[in-house]
N, CA, C and O atoms as CSV, one atom per row, in Angstrom:
chain,resi,resn,atom,element,x,y,z
A,1,MET,N,N,-1.577,-12.654,-22.344
A,1,MET,CA,C,-2.457,-11.540,-21.415
A,1,MET,C,C,-1.936,-9.624,-21.750
A,1,MET,O,O,-0.959,-9.037,-21.286
A,2,PRO,N,N,-2.787,-9.197,-22.495
A,2,PRO,CA,C,-1.523,-7.805,-22.977
A,2,PRO,C,C,-2.344,-6.845,-21.848
A,2,PRO,O,O,-3.503,-6.913,-21.439
A,3,ALA,N,N,-1.511,-6.152,-21.607
A,3,ALA,CA,C,-2.028,-4.718,-20.909
A,3,ALA,C,C,-3.655,-3.903,-21.267
A,3,ALA,O,O,-4.264,-3.656,-22.308
A,4,LYS,N,N,-3.860,-3.725,-20.144
A,4,LYS,CA,C,-5.470,-2.575,-20.447
A,4,LYS,C,C,-5.325,-1.818,-20.820
A,4,LYS,O,O,-6.144,-1.595,-21.712
A,5,SER,N,N,-4.201,-0.622,-20.595
A,5,SER,CA,C,-4.070,0.600,-19.904
A,5,SER,C,C,-2.394,0.817,-20.372
A,5,SER,O,O,-1.588,-0.108,-20.472
A,6,LYS,N,N,-2.153,2.022,-20.583
A,6,LYS,CA,C,-0.359,2.214,-20.483
A,6,LYS,C,C,0.011,2.362,-19.479
A,6,LYS,O,O,1.151,1.947,-19.269
A,7,ALA,N,N,-0.940,3.200,-18.024
A,7,ALA,CA,C,-0.636,2.561,-16.768
A,7,ALA,C,C,-0.237,1.835,-16.210
A,7,ALA,O,O,0.422,2.001,-15.183
A,8,GLN,N,N,-0.654,0.322,-16.970
A,8,GLN,CA,C,-0.677,-1.015,-16.163
A,8,GLN,C,C,0.396,-1.565,-17.122
A,8,GLN,O,O,0.610,-2.699,-16.693
A,9,GLN,N,N,1.303,-1.327,-18.357
A,9,GLN,CA,C,2.272,-1.350,-19.351
A,9,GLN,C,C,3.272,-0.933,-18.698
A,9,GLN,O,O,4.371,-1.487,-18.720
A,10,LYS,N,N,2.821,0.730,-17.636
A,10,LYS,CA,C,4.635,0.637,-17.741
A,10,LYS,C,C,4.867,0.152,-16.185
A,10,LYS,O,O,6.010,-0.165,-15.857
A,11,ALA,N,N,3.731,0.087,-15.161
A,11,ALA,CA,C,3.880,-0.722,-14.173
A,11,ALA,C,C,4.416,-1.663,-14.024
A,11,ALA,O,O,5.109,-1.906,-13.035
A,12,ALA,N,N,4.105,-2.895,-15.567
A,12,ALA,CA,C,4.245,-4.179,-15.385
A,12,ALA,C,C,6.072,-4.018,-15.705
A,12,ALA,O,O,6.797,-4.764,-15.046
A,13,GLY,N,N,6.735,-3.045,-16.710
A,13,GLY,CA,C,8.007,-2.348,-17.398
A,13,GLY,C,C,8.515,-2.291,-15.941
A,13,GLY,O,O,8.998,-3.398,-15.704
A,14,ALA,N,N,8.609,-1.555,-14.951
A,14,ALA,CA,C,8.924,-1.136,-13.734
A,14,ALA,C,C,9.213,-2.255,-13.289
A,14,ALA,O,O,10.353,-2.612,-13.584
A,15,ALA,N,N,8.264,-3.393,-12.320
A,15,ALA,CA,C,8.294,-4.051,-11.960
A,15,ALA,C,C,9.213,-5.844,-12.813
A,15,ALA,O,O,9.797,-6.680,-12.124
A,16,LEU,N,N,9.050,-5.928,-14.283
A,16,LEU,CA,C,9.941,-6.599,-14.604
A,16,LEU,C,C,11.291,-5.869,-14.495
A,16,LEU,O,O,12.086,-6.666,-14.994
A,17,SER,N,N,12.153,-4.485,-14.006
A,17,SER,CA,C,13.011,-3.889,-14.373
A,17,SER,C,C,13.907,-4.871,-13.031
A,17,SER,O,O,14.757,-5.761,-13.043
A,18,ALA,N,N,13.263,-4.224,-12.119
A,18,ALA,CA,C,12.982,-4.732,-10.604
A,18,ALA,C,C,13.236,-6.342,-10.086
A,18,ALA,O,O,13.879,-6.948,-9.229
A,19,LYS,N,N,12.525,-6.543,-10.919
A,19,LYS,CA,C,12.694,-8.248,-11.257
A,19,LYS,C,C,13.749,-9.167,-11.221
A,19,LYS,O,O,13.975,-10.059,-10.403
A,20,ARG,N,N,14.679,-8.651,-12.736
A,20,ARG,CA,C,15.948,-8.531,-13.188
A,20,ARG,C,C,17.147,-7.923,-12.326
A,20,ARG,O,O,18.320,-7.905,-12.699
A,21,GLY,N,N,16.712,-7.476,-11.231
A,21,GLY,CA,C,18.539,-6.960,-10.723
A,21,GLY,C,C,18.544,-5.376,-11.386
A,21,GLY,O,O,19.445,-4.639,-10.987
A,22,GLU,N,N,17.744,-4.928,-12.204
A,22,GLU,CA,C,18.052,-3.586,-13.076
A,22,GLU,C,C,17.912,-2.790,-12.316
A,22,GLU,O,O,18.845,-1.988,-12.271
A,23,THR,N,N,16.424,-2.480,-11.062
A,23,THR,CA,C,16.366,-1.414,-10.873
A,23,THR,C,C,15.609,-2.207,-8.837
A,23,THR,O,O,14.910,-3.145,-8.455
A,24,PRO,N,N,16.412,-0.982,-8.176
A,24,PRO,CA,C,15.864,-1.471,-6.889
A,24,PRO,C,C,14.507,-1.733,-6.149
A,24,PRO,O,O,13.587,-0.921,-6.236
A,25,LYS,N,N,14.412,-2.816,-5.464
A,25,LYS,CA,C,13.202,-3.363,-5.425
A,25,LYS,C,C,12.160,-2.036,-4.244
A,25,LYS,O,O,10.970,-1.768,-4.078
A,26,SER,N,N,13.890,-1.401,-3.509
A,26,SER,CA,C,12.246,-0.621,-3.158
A,26,SER,C,C,12.089,1.113,-3.150
A,26,SER,O,O,11.805,2.022,-2.369
A,27,LYS,N,N,12.635,0.809,-5.149
A,27,LYS,CA,C,12.011,1.802,-5.611
A,27,LYS,C,C,10.616,1.426,-5.977
A,27,LYS,O,O,9.781,2.330,-6.028
A,28,LEU,N,N,10.384,0.620,-6.147
A,28,LEU,CA,C,8.787,0.047,-6.528
A,28,LEU,C,C,7.455,0.972,-5.713
A,28,LEU,O,O,7.791,1.479,-4.643
A,29,LYS,N,N,6.278,1.161,-6.074
A,29,LYS,CA,C,5.229,1.588,-5.291
A,29,LYS,C,C,4.143,1.225,-5.417
A,29,LYS,O,O,3.905,2.043,-6.305
A,30,GLY,N,N,2.861,0.497,-5.278
A,30,GLY,CA,C,1.627,0.681,-5.493
A,30,GLY,C,C,1.229,-0.668,-6.792
A,30,GLY,O,O,0.438,-1.518,-6.384
A,31,ALA,N,N,1.540,-0.776,-7.673
A,31,ALA,CA,C,0.742,-1.709,-8.221
A,31,ALA,C,C,2.417,-2.101,-9.061
A,31,ALA,O,O,2.484,-3.317,-9.237
A,32,SER,N,N,3.549,-1.445,-9.519
A,32,SER,CA,C,4.336,-2.401,-9.639
A,32,SER,C,C,4.553,-3.279,-8.534
A,32,SER,O,O,4.597,-4.491,-8.747
A,33,ARG,N,N,4.701,-2.797,-7.318
A,33,ARG,CA,C,5.055,-3.341,-6.455
A,33,ARG,C,C,4.465,-5.235,-6.026
A,33,ARG,O,O,4.953,-6.347,-5.821
A,34,GLU,N,N,3.259,-4.606,-6.089
A,34,GLU,CA,C,2.606,-5.829,-6.592
A,34,GLU,C,C,2.667,-7.206,-7.507
A,34,GLU,O,O,2.749,-8.393,-7.188
A,35,MET,N,N,2.603,-6.631,-8.597
A,35,MET,CA,C,2.712,-7.303,-10.439
A,35,MET,C,C,4.141,-8.380,-10.244
A,35,MET,O,O,4.240,-9.483,-10.783
A,36,MET,N,N,5.558,-7.509,-9.008
A,36,MET,CA,C,6.779,-7.973,-9.181
A,36,MET,C,C,6.735,-8.759,-7.747
A,36,MET,O,O,7.786,-8.948,-7.134
A,37,GLU,N,N,5.251,-9.291,-7.145
A,37,GLU,CA,C,5.360,-10.015,-5.857
A,37,GLU,C,C,4.711,-10.851,-6.482
A,37,GLU,O,O,5.399,-11.872,-6.477
A,38,SER,N,N,3.558,-11.071,-7.156
A,38,SER,CA,C,2.934,-11.854,-7.419
A,38,SER,C,C,2.529,-12.475,-9.590
A,38,SER,O,O,1.544,-13.124,-9.942
A,39,MET,N,N,3.480,-12.047,-10.375
A,39,MET,CA,C,3.757,-12.338,-11.765
A,39,MET,C,C,5.003,-13.212,-11.697
A,39,MET,O,O,5.808,-13.138,-10.768
A,40,THR,N,N,5.099,-13.900,-12.550
A,40,THR,CA,C,6.289,-14.577,-13.401
A,40,THR,C,C,7.536,-13.962,-14.262
A,40,THR,O,O,7.062,-13.716,-15.371
A,41,GLU,N,N,8.160,-13.802,-14.254
A,41,GLU,CA,C,8.887,-12.590,-15.913
A,41,GLU,C,C,8.465,-12.933,-16.591
A,41,GLU,O,O,8.483,-11.986,-17.376
A,42,LYS,N,N,7.504,-14.428,-17.514
A,42,LYS,CA,C,7.996,-13.915,-18.563
A,42,LYS,C,C,5.992,-13.022,-18.932
A,42,LYS,O,O,5.623,-12.259,-19.825
A,43,GLN,N,N,5.341,-13.558,-17.914
A,43,GLN,CA,C,3.968,-12.790,-17.285
A,43,GLN,C,C,3.930,-11.376,-17.446
A,43,GLN,O,O,3.112,-10.748,-18.118
A,44,LEU,N,N,5.122,-10.805,-16.606
A,44,LEU,CA,C,5.245,-9.251,-17.072
A,44,LEU,C,C,5.790,-9.122,-18.119
A,44,LEU,O,O,5.657,-7.926,-18.378
A,45,GLU,N,N,6.346,-9.602,-18.933
A,45,GLU,CA,C,6.822,-9.198,-20.572
A,45,GLU,C,C,6.067,-9.546,-21.316
A,45,GLU,O,O,6.643,-9.397,-22.394
A,46,GLU,N,N,4.590,-10.144,-21.605
A,46,GLU,CA,C,3.763,-9.943,-22.042
A,46,GLU,C,C,2.953,-8.596,-21.595
A,46,GLU,O,O,2.583,-7.769,-22.428
A,47,PHE,N,N,2.876,-8.552,-21.134
A,47,PHE,CA,C,2.010,-7.422,-20.282
A,47,PHE,C,C,3.410,-5.806,-20.119
A,47,PHE,O,O,3.201,-5.102,-19.131
A,48,ALA,N,N,4.183,-5.532,-20.691
A,48,ALA,CA,C,5.262,-4.719,-20.300
A,48,ALA,C,C,5.770,-4.890,-22.679
A,48,ALA,O,O,6.306,-4.334,-23.637
A,49,ALA,N,N,5.595,-5.168,-22.570
A,49,ALA,CA,C,5.785,-5.604,-24.835
A,49,ALA,C,C,4.237,-5.318,-25.055
A,49,ALA,O,O,4.021,-5.900,-26.118
A,50,THR,N,N,2.909,-4.683,-24.599
A,50,THR,CA,C,1.628,-4.244,-25.266
A,50,THR,C,C,2.222,-3.174,-25.483
A,50,THR,O,O,3.066,-2.488,-24.905
A,51,LYS,N,N,1.538,-3.133,-26.589
A,51,LYS,CA,C,1.667,-1.798,-28.001
A,51,LYS,C,C,0.664,-0.240,-26.638
A,51,LYS,O,O,-0.247,-0.357,-25.818
A,52,THR,N,N,1.084,0.364,-26.866
A,52,THR,CA,C,0.513,0.974,-26.285
A,52,THR,C,C,-0.446,2.258,-27.132
A,52,THR,O,O,-1.341,3.026,-26.778
A,53,LYS,N,N,0.230,2.018,-28.311
A,53,LYS,CA,C,-1.220,2.915,-29.304
A,53,LYS,C,C,-1.836,2.467,-28.681
A,53,LYS,O,O,-1.726,1.563,-27.853
A,54,ASP,N,N,-3.673,3.940,-29.505
A,54,ASP,CA,C,-5.107,2.990,-29.147
A,54,ASP,C,C,-5.803,2.821,-27.461
A,54,ASP,O,O,-6.967,2.802,-27.062
A,55,LYS,N,N,-4.207,2.696,-26.615
A,55,LYS,CA,C,-5.212,2.604,-25.300
A,55,LYS,C,C,-4.990,2.651,-24.003
A,55,LYS,O,O,-3.864,2.402,-23.574
A,56,PRO,N,N,-6.144,3.013,-23.073
A,56,PRO,CA,C,-6.753,4.919,-22.280
A,56,PRO,C,C,-5.032,4.540,-21.571
A,56,PRO,O,O,-4.492,3.446,-21.730
A,57,GLU,N,N,-4.501,5.519,-20.923
A,57,GLU,CA,C,-3.647,6.284,-20.310
A,57,GLU,C,C,-5.367,5.231,-18.648
A,57,GLU,O,O,-5.799,4.242,-19.240
A,58,HIS,N,N,-5.688,5.278,-17.998
A,58,HIS,CA,C,-5.572,4.155,-17.060
A,58,HIS,C,C,-7.217,3.343,-17.448
A,58,HIS,O,O,-8.126,4.021,-17.925
A,59,ALA,N,N,-7.371,2.017,-17.193
A,59,ALA,CA,C,-8.214,1.800,-17.387
A,59,ALA,C,C,-10.142,1.881,-16.663
A,59,ALA,O,O,-10.252,1.676,-15.454
A,60,ALA,N,N,-10.585,1.980,-16.940
A,60,ALA,CA,C,-12.085,1.706,-16.699
A,60,ALA,C,C,-11.970,0.457,-15.857
A,60,ALA,O,O,-11.579,-0.659,-16.199
A,61,ARG,N,N,-12.614,1.105,-14.080
A,61,ARG,CA,C,-12.827,0.196,-13.321
A,61,ARG,C,C,-14.145,-0.461,-13.202
A,61,ARG,O,O,-14.303,-1.387,-12.407
C-alpha cells in the first residue's frame, strides 16, 4: 500500500531507519514511532519507496 502523502512517506522512512538500527529509536516522534512499532520492515519499505511527485504534503483527514 503506497503512502498517501509526503509526510507519511517521510515518517515511514524514519521508522524504517530505526527498525534497521541505523537511527536511534529515541529520535522518533509521533507517527514514525507508531509506524516503527506496528508495521513490518516490508510494509515500511513499501511506504518509504512511494514516489512523492503529485502527492500532497499532508493527507486530508
